[in-house]
N, C-alpha and C positions, 0 to 999 in steps of 0.2 A: 300676353296683352295686359297683364297687370303688375310685371315686372319681374316673376318669379320663375327658375327655371331648376328641373331638378334633373340630373343626367346620371344614368344609370348603365354602367357599361361591366358587360361578361367579356371576357377575351378567350374565345375558341383557338385561337392559331396557337398561341401560347399561354397557355392557361398555367399559374404557380400552382404548384405542388406542396401542399403543407397540409396540417393537422388543423383542422375547425378549431378554434376556440371560440368561446362565448366572451364577447366584449363586455365592459365593467361598465357601469354606468356613470363611475368617480374617475376614471382616466382622463389623461391629455387630449384636449383637441376636439373634435366633436364627438359628445358621447352619445348621442341616439337622431333620428330622425322622428317627426311626429305627423302621424295622418290624420284625419279628418273623414272621417267614414259615414256613411249613413245607415248602415246597420252594423256593429259591431262585433256581434256575436257570428254573420256570415264570413267576415272576416278575419277573426280568427280561427273558425273553424279552418278556412283558406292556409292559412300561416301554416297550422298543423299537417294538414293534407300535403303542403310541398315540403315539410322538412324541418321546420321551423319548431319551437316549443314554446310554450306560454310561461311567462313570470308569476303572472297573477291572471284571474280571470275578471273580468269587466268588474269595474265594482263604482259605484255609483259615489261622486264627490260630494263633501259636506254639504254645498249649498244647492247638490241636485241639480246642476245645470248641466252637468254631461259624467257621459260614463268611460271609464280610462281602463285602459288593460296595458301591460308590457309585454312584448316577447321578443324572441332571437329569431331572425329567418336563418335559412337553411346555412346561411354563411356566418351566422354567429354575430351580425350587426344589430346593436337594440334597437326596436322601435318601439313608440308608443303610440298607439291606437286610439283615438277619440272620436265619441261619439255625441253631438251638441242634441241637449234634448229639447 
């Protein structure tokens, strides 16, 4: 209804078999996805439990309006997790 759509696909019938590499933040194209969440600590813990890895723990921004953490999912995609305070 708000004009946004995010489609996430996983091909079970013909998956690509290659080594997972962690996406760099400065690569050309889509560098990362950002997600606004209610509890950043719960989401970061879930990322770790599902095979992802944290780049930095949740950090308060200088203006103290949001907490931000960067992580890689289990396929190496870079994600920004944001909690608005």
